[in-house]
Structure formats: structure tokens, C-alpha cells
N, C-alpha and C positions, 0 to 999 in steps of 0.2 A: 562494758559491765565490769565493775571492779570485783576482784576476787580477794581483795585484801581486807582483813578484819582488824578492827581496833583492839589492841590488847585489853584495854580496860572495859571495852564494851563489846566483847566478842559474842555475847549471847544474842545480840540484836539480829543476827542472820537468821535465827529461828523465825523471825517475823518479817523477813525480807519482802514477802508477798502480801503482807497485811498488817505489819506492825503499827503503822501510823493509824490505820483504821481501828485497831484493837484498843488503842489508848484513847480514852474519852477526852472530850474538851475540858471537863472538870479537872482531870488529872493533869492535863497540859498546863492549865492555869495555875494549879497548885505548885507545879515544878518551877514555873517562872517566878511565882511569889517567894518560894523558898530561896531561890537564887538571889533575888533582890534583897531579902532580909539577911542572908548570911554572908554572901561573898563581899559586897562593898565594905561593910563594917569590919569584917575580919581582915580585909586587905589593909585598911587604915591602921588597925591595931598592930598587925605584923610589921608595918612600915615604921610605926613609932617605937615598937619594942626591939626590932631587929633591923635598924636602918642600914642602908648600903653605905659603905665607906668609899667615897669618891663619886664620880659622875656616873649616873645610870646609862648615859649615852656614850660611854667610852667606846673606843674602837674594839676593845677586847669583848665587851658584852654584845656589841652589834655583830661581831663575827660568830660568837657563840650562838646568837639568835639565828643567824643565817644558816649555820651548820644544823641547828635543831630543826629548822623548817625543811631543809633539803632532805635530811635522813628520815624525817617524818613522812614526807611526801613519797619517798622511794624506799620502802622497807626492804630488808633482806629476806628472801624466801628460802627456806630450808625444808625440803620435802613437803612443800605446800603450806608450811606454817610461816606466817608473816612475823618477822622479828623487828619491831619498831624500837629504834635506839633512843627514843625521846627520853625514856627513864634514865638511860645511861648518861646522856648529856645533862639532864636536870640534876642528877646526882653530883656531877662535877661542878655545876653552877652552885649548888647548895653548899658543898664543901669549901668553895672559894669565896662566894659572895653572900651566903646566908639565905635565910628563908624567904625574904621578900622578893629578891631577884628570881629565885627558883620558882616561886608561885607565878609571878608575872610572865616569865618566859614559857613556863609549862602551859599556861592558859592560851598563849598564842599558839603553842604546839597543838593544843586541843582543837582550836579553830582550823588549823592546817589539816589535821586528821579528818575532821568532818567534811571539809571541802574536798579532800581526797576521795572519800567514798560517795560523794555526790548525793547528799540527802535531798529529798523532795520538799516541797513547801509544807506538806502535811507533817513532815518530820522535824520541823524547826525546833520543836520542844527538846530535841536531843542535844541542842547547843547548850542550854542552861543545865540540862541533866548531867551531861558528861563534864561540863565545866565545874559543876558543883562536886561531882564525884572526884575529879582530879584535885580540886582544891582541898577537899577533906583529907585525901590521901597525903598531900604535901603538908598540910597543917598538922595533922595528927602525928605523922612520923617525925616532922621537924620539932614540934614541941617536946615530944618524949626524948628526942635526942638531946635537946638543950637541958631538959630537967635532969637528965642523967649526967650532966656535966660536960656535954659535948660543945666544941667550939668550931668556928669556921675560919678558913684562911691559915696558910702556913702550918699545915698539919703534917706530922711525921707518921706516914703510913706503916713504918716498920715498928712502931710502938703498938704492942698488943692491945693495950687499953683503948687507944684511938681506933684501931681496926675493929675491935669488938663493938664499939659504939656505932660505927658505920654499918656493920652487919645488922645490929639491932634496928637501926634506922630503916634498912631495907626490908627486914622481916615485918616491921610494923606497917610499912608502906604496902607490902603484899597482903597482909591480913586486912588492912583497911579497904584495899581494893576488892578483896574477896567478899567482905561483908556488904560493901556498897552494891556490888554487882548482884549479890543474893537478894538484897532488899528491892532492887529494881525489878528482878525477875518476879518476886512475889507480889509487890504492891503496884507496880506499873503494868507489867505484862501478864500478871497472873499465871506465870509458868510453873510447871512442876519443879520442885526443888531437888537438885542432885548435888550432894556434898562432894562426891568424888566422880567427876565426869571429865569428858575430853577437854572442856573449857579450862578446868582447873589445872589439868596436866599441861596444857598449852601455856598457861600463865607461869607455872613453875619452871618449865624448860626455858621460856623466854627470859625470866628473871635471872636464871643461872648464867645465861649467855651474856646478858646485858651488864651484870654487876662488874665483872672485871674490865669491861670496856670503859665504864664510867671511871673506875679507879685509874686505868691507864691514861685516860684523857686528863684527869686531874693531876697526876704525878708528873706527866710530861709538861703540862702547863706550868707547874711549879718550877721545873728546870729550865724550860726554854721560853716561857712567856707566850705571846700571841702566836708565835710561829708554830707552837704545838697544835693549835687548832687546825692549821693547814696540814701539818705532817700527819696527824691522826685522822683528820676529816676527809682529806682527798682519797686515801685508800678505802675508807668506809663507804663514801659516796660512789666510788668507782665499782666496788664490790656489789653494792646495792643495785646499781644500774645493770651490771653484767648478769646478776642473779635474776633481775626483773625480766631481761630479754630472754634468758634461758627458761624462766618459768612461763613466759608467754608462749614461747615455742612449744614447750612441753604441754601446756594447756591446750594449744591448738591441735597438737597431735592427738590428745585425748578426745577432743571434740570430733576430730576426723574419724577416729575409731568408733565413737558413738554413732556418728552419722552413717558410717558403713554398716554397723549393726542394725540400725533402723532401716536402712535400704534393703538389707537381706530379709528382715522380717516383713517388710511391706510386700516384697515379691512373693512371699508365701501365702499372702491373703488372696482369696479367690473372689471376694465380693467387694464392691465399691464402699459399702457401709463399713466393712471391716477395715479397709485401707484407711479411711478417713478417721475412724475411731482410734486406730493404732497410732497414726501420725500425730494426732492431737495429744494423745496420752504420752507419747515418747519425747516429743519435741521440747517439753518443759524441762527435760534433763539438760538441755543445752541453752534454752532461752527461758529462764524462770521469770517471765514477765507478768504483768497484771492481767492482761487480756490477750487472747489469740483468736483470730477469726480465719476461717477458710471460706473464701467467696468464690462462687462458680458463675461463669458467664451464662446468662439466661437469654438465649437468642430470641425467645418468644416475647421478651419484654424490652425490645430495642437495645439489646446488648447491655442491659443493666446487670449489676453484680448482686447475686442473691446469696445470703449467708446460708451455708449448708452445715457448718459445724462451728462451735465456739467453746472456749473455756474462759471463765471469768473468775477472778478472785476478789471482786468488789463485794460490798456489803450485801447487795441483793442477789448477786450471782446471775443477774439478768443481762443480756447483751445490750450494747448501746447502738448496734448497727443492725439493719435488716436488709433493705433493698436500696441500693445506692447506684448512682449513675457511674458508668465506666468512663465517662468523658468529663468528669468534674476536674477542677484545677489540680487536685492532688493525685488521685488515682489515674486521671487522664494522662499525667506525665509518665507513669509506669506503663500504662496501656500503650502509649505511642512509642516509647523508647524500648519497651520490653526488657528493661534493666531494673535491678533492685534499687530502691530509693531509701536512704537513711536520713532521718531527721533527729537531731540530738537535743532540741530545746523547744519550748513552747513559742519562743520568739520567732524561730524559724518556721514553725508550723503556721503561725498567723499570716505568713506571706501567701498562703493558699486560701482562697475563698471557698465556702461551701464544701469543706473537706469532710465533714461528717464525723470527725474524730472527737472523742469526749474532751471537755474543757480541761480536765485535770491532767491530760496526757502531756508528757515532756519529751519522751523519746518514742519514735515510731520507725519500725522497719517494715517496708512493703516489698514483698518478693513476688515476682510474676511466676505463674505456673505455665510453662510452655511445653507444647507437644509438636515437634517438627516445625518450630517457629510460629505455631498457632497458639494464640492466647486462650488458655482453658480456664484460668481463674487467677486468684491472688491469695497469698498468705499474709496476713496482717498481724504484726506483733506490736503491742502498746504497753509502755511502761510509764509509771508516774515519776520516775527518776530521770534527771537530766544527765545526758552523756552516758546512758545506760549500756549501750552496745559498743563493743570493740570493732574497729574496722575489719579485723581478721574474720569476724563473724559473718560478714557479708558473703565471703566464700563458702562458709559452712551452710548458710541459708540457701545459696544458689544450688549447692549440691543436694541438699534435702529436697528442694523444689523439683529438681530433675528426677530424683527417686520417686517423689509423689506422682509426678505426671506419668512416668513409666508404669508405676504400679496401678494407677487408675485406668490407664489404657488397657493393660493386661486383664484387669478385673472386668472391664466392660466387655472385652472380647469373650472372656469366660462366661459371663452372664448371658451374653447373646447366644453363644453356642449351647449353653445349658437350656436356655428358654426354647431354642429350636428343637432340642432333643426331648423336651418335656411337654411341648405344646402341639396341639393339632394345628397344622398349617392353614386349614380352612376356617375353623371357628375360633382359634386362639385359646380354646379351653385346654386343660391338661389332657394328655393322651393316656392310653392304657398302660404304658410302661411306668409313667409317673404314678398312676393310680395304684398299681401293685406295690410299689415301694412305700407309698404313703400309708396304705392299709397295714403293711407290715410294721411300720413305725407306730401306728396307733394301737395295734394289738400288743406290742411290747409295753406300751404305757398301761394298757388294761391289765396285763399279767403282773406288772409291777405295782399295781393299785394306785397309779397316778392318774388314771382315767376310769370313770365309773361305767359309762355307756358310750356306744358308738352306733349311729343309725346310718344305714345305706339306703338310698332311694334310687331304684332303677327305672328309667323312663324310656318307653318305646312309642314313637309317633305312629298313630293309627293310619292305615291305608296310605303310607308314604309312597309306595310304588306308583299309585295312581297319579300323584303329583308329578313324579318324573315322567310318566307316560303322557300326561296332559300338557305340561309346561316345559319339559326338557330337564336335563340334568342341571343346567345353570339355574333354572328356576328352583329346582329342588335344593341346590346349594344355598340359594338366598334364604330359603325357609330355615335351613339348618343354622345359618349364621344368626338369623333373627331370634330363633329359639335359644341359641347360646347366649345372646345378649340378655334375654329375659331371665334366664337361669342365673347368670352372673349377678344381675341386679338384685335378685332375691337372696342369693347366698351371701354375698359380700364377705364379712368377716366371720360368719357362722361356721364355715367349713370350706370345702372346695367343690368345684364343678368340673366334670371331665366328659369328654366324648369317648364312649365305650366302643363304638364301632357302628358304621352305617348311620341308621337313624336312632340309635340308642345313646342315652346319656346317663351319667351317674352323678348323684350328689352324695357327699359324705359329710355328716354333721357330728363332730366329736362332742360328747357330753349330752347329746339329745337322747331321751328315753323313748319308750314305745309310743306313748300318747303324744309327746311333742313331735316325734318324727312323723307320725301319721297325719297330724294337723298340718305340718309343713308340707307334706306331700300333697295334701288336698289343695293347699294354697298354690303349689306348683301347677297342679292340673288346671286350676282356674286361670292362672296367669298364661298358660299356654293356649287354652282353648277359647278364652273370652274375646280377645281382640284378633281380627283377621290379619293376615300377612300380605304385604304388598310386594309383588315381584313382577319381573318382565318375562313375558312369554315370547319365545323365538320360533315356535313351531308353525306359526301361520305365515301368510305372505309378507307380513311386516310385524315388527316388534310392537307389543302393546302391554300396557301395565294392567295387571289384574289383582284382585283381592281374593285370597283363599282363606278358608278356615281350616285349622288343624287341631286335632285332639290327641290326647296321649293316654296310654294305659300305664299304670305305675304300680310297682311292687316295692314293699318296704320290709326290711329286716333289721333287727337290732342285736348288737353284741353287748354283753356275753349271753344274753337270754336265748337268742336264736342260733348263735354260732360261736365256735371257739377259734376260728381261723379265718383269714381273708377269703379264701376260696369258698368256704361254706357260706359265708355271709352273702357273697355275690350270687351263689347258686340258689340260695333260699329266697333272695329278693327276686330273682329271675322266675323261680317257680311261682311265687305269689303273683307276679305280674301276668303270667300266662294263664294260670288256673283261676285266679281270683278276679282278674280285670279283663283280659282278652276274651276268655270264654264266657264271661258274664255280660258281654255286650260292648266292651271297650269304653274308653273315656271314663275310667274308674280308677280308684285307688284301692289296693288290696294289701293287707298286712299278712306277713307269713304266719302260718299256724302249723304247729308241729302235728 
């Protein structure tokens, strides 16, 4: 993944994750047409008006071209700012050989730059766009230089009038570059215009550094000839390579720090959902790709990989993957080797059949999520850019995967422990401890006017002792479990169901008023008493299956009408159940009445 920006097209990074998508086909077509209409004809005119003296393919020009391509491919990094020396070399070419040579070699430099940042197929329109931009910069600054009386070749830089014209040439080049970049922002990318921004500051700093380098190269070439290209070029290239290595190491250290921060934040999350959401949200800081998927092993589906989270920056925002085999030719390789797989081009991707990766993908990074050498899932990064990932990022990806596996394992343990502490071990309904906390939370919402009403339904099974006496406690437990299943199926997302104790159950319905709560309680009574319960009786000489009918007496109370706190709400529902349902003959629903 390249971190280097083109000086004259620095703004394109704003659209790294969607620039090509944002530029319509019509705009791309217009850009190509403008290039065809302007560049070839203008090149011919510049050749006829400012022809080259001597052979274009001289050793001197070829060495200039080689230097230009090398320093363009390897920019000097200063505090994260890429300094491309292309403009400096092109200035020396202009002063020595004139406008035509400078334009031709600069255009080759543009192509080198675009190859360096690895544009995708959808971004090919940037070739004519940046070529046209650089061409306009060279043509505008060159023509004004000549109109003001400037010449090329054998210039005396100590002459203040000559030096002034060169300065004007560079100022015009900078202003032309600024205006062209502004027009691209407005008409191509529809970006917000900022006349004084970080991009402009970067351009100014870069121009100040590059200008004396260009003059140094020209003056040295005047004195020493072709040897000057080597004398000046070798130190520049060596400096660029050293700074590149330093920047890569520094960038990797930054990524390691980010990974460490993500790891610490993951360990603070106590639920698997929170872990996955945080991981997906934070990983884009290190891997700003087009799509990221977190795939989990589904043991119930023959070890197929099920998508549990994804982030997509495509036009629809919809995922391209859902449920794929863990043994296909691409993911199967990662599945078997348990090692990260990096693919940097669509040509390499085509070697794998039935890979399930989108057709537009160029670079793919597949990272296994391992827990004690056991495959738990896969993190899949997809980019539309060729050679998007650096090899050093594989280490970062593996570290993040380890953090993810550890955080998920910890979160699962927490959720299991929490579930055991909140659930009845027999019925798997919430227990009394959870019920108390839940009611406190709901009353906080009522007092804060975020919740209008809250209905509590207290259920007591009628004559349950006789079931235990007739069929044993195991038979009674079977009835409790089946009642719990019926209550859960009724409540679902309307509220919660809890076992209050013994044969008593509680339903809590946030948002339900008096009338709605009473109707629901009546529905519960019918659900419990209509269909008989099948259980095994162990009290006889041999086990036998029997069917028994069970009814329930139910009390209902609603806050804030009937109670101002959780304890009162339960007590009033209990009172309604005993006085209005039990004493009235059982198998009834009673609403609390003050």
C-alpha cells in the first residue's frame, strides 16, 4: 500500500476508497477527449516553435530521463511529506534543452508516478487527467518565460535578470498547478474548495526544496557536462532510498503502535458483538481497503465460513460474500496452512477457482484467526488496487488476528459466565437477580420520561404441589421447563420472561399499558392451560409417559399508574394474583386495583 502522494495530484487521497467510483463514466470520457484534443496538437506546435538542438536520443538526455524516472519512483520523505524531484529535473531540462524536451520527459515522469502509486483499472482516467495537468503547467510557465525574453541553454545564473525570469517561470508553474488542481477538485471530484489547506502548504514546501536542486543540477551540468548528472543524481537517489527505508520502518512502528492500541481496546470489550464492531471500525486505520470481512467457522454447516461482520465502500455498500466453503481453492489454502495469504494482482487471483472474491478485486489479504492452533475464522481484506499491501503489513495483520482471537475468547467466557449468573439453570429463563436489575433500569427510563409505561405479569401455576406428589419432582421440573418454553415463545422481543421462584414466573413488558398488559396476560393464561403437558412419571413400578393439564393464576400491575418502584410493582401484581385470581377460583387473570 503506497503512502506516497503525487505532488500535483495530492488531493486524490481524499478519494482513495472511492475516487474512481465517484467519477462518472461521462466525466472520464470527457477527460480522455480533452487530452486528445489538446496534448498532441500542442506538442506538435511546441516542437515546431521550440525545436531541440541536436539529437533527442543523445546520451545526455537519456541519462536525464533515467535520473528523472528513478527519483520519481523513489521520492524523498521528510516528516511524512513526499518530495518528488521531478519538477527539479524538469527545470534543469527546460533551461538546457527548451520547452519541447521538458514536456516530453515530464510526461514520461507522470506515467512513472502513476505506475508508482498503483492505480486500478477504474482509475485509468487519471493518466490523461494528470498528463494534461502537467502539460498545461509546463506549457503555461514555458510560454510566459519565453514571452518575457527568456532563453534556454548557456544561461548565466548570476545575472539577476536571468535568475528573475527563472523564478517567474517557477511561480507561474506553481500557480498553474494550483488552479488545475482546484478545477479537478470542483469539476471532477466535486470536493469542497479550500484555498489555504494542508495540500497547498505541502506544494509550497515542496517547491521551495525542489527549486535550488533544479538550479544546482543545471549549473553543474553547464560546468561538467554529463558527469554532473551522475555527481548530482547518485547522492539524490541514495538519499531517497535511505529516507524511503527510514520512512517504511517509521511507518511500521506507527502501525505496530496502532495495533497495540487496538489490542488493548479489544480486551476491554466484554461482549463478542462489541469486539467485532470495534475491530472492524479500527482496522481501517491500518488497512484502508475497499472491503473487509470477518468470517466465522460454522460447524453446523459443514465447516463453512459465515460472514459475521463486513465493511464495504462500494457503491451499494452491500457485501459480496455470505456463506462460502472453507475448503475451496483459495480459502482452503489458508484453512490448511493456517498462515496468512497475500495476493497482489487479479492475474494471481485467477489461479484459484471458485474463490468467491469480487471480479474487481486486485489485492487480497486473507488472515486466519487462530485460538490455540484451532481455526476460528478468517479476516478478509479486499482492495481494487494492484500491489496494495506492503509485505510488512502481513506481520501487523497476524498480530491483529491474535488480538482478535484472544478478545473473542475472553468475551465468550464473560458472556457464558454472565448468562449462568443471570439465568435459571433449570428453565434457562432469567432469574430473580437479573429481574431486579432489569426493573431498576426500566424505572430509570420511566423517571427520565424515556419510557411511558411498564407492565408486570406475575404467574403462579395452580395446584403445582399435586403434580410433584403425583409424578415426582422430575415430572414437575419437566412441566416448569415446558411452561418456560411457552412463555418465551409468547414474549420474544416484547419484553423478558423470568422464573421468580418455585412455580412462579414473571413477564415484564416495557411500553405496554393497562389494557394491553391485561390482554397479553389473558393470552398467557390460555397458552399455559389449553394444551396438556407431556412428562415421564417415575413413581410407579416403571416409567410411563403421561399428559397433564396445568392452569395458572395471574396478577397484572402497570407502572407508573400502579407503582413508583420495582418492589411495589411486584407486590401489587402478587396481591392481584392472590386476591383477584386465586381466591376467585384460580385459572384467572386479575388486574391490580388500588
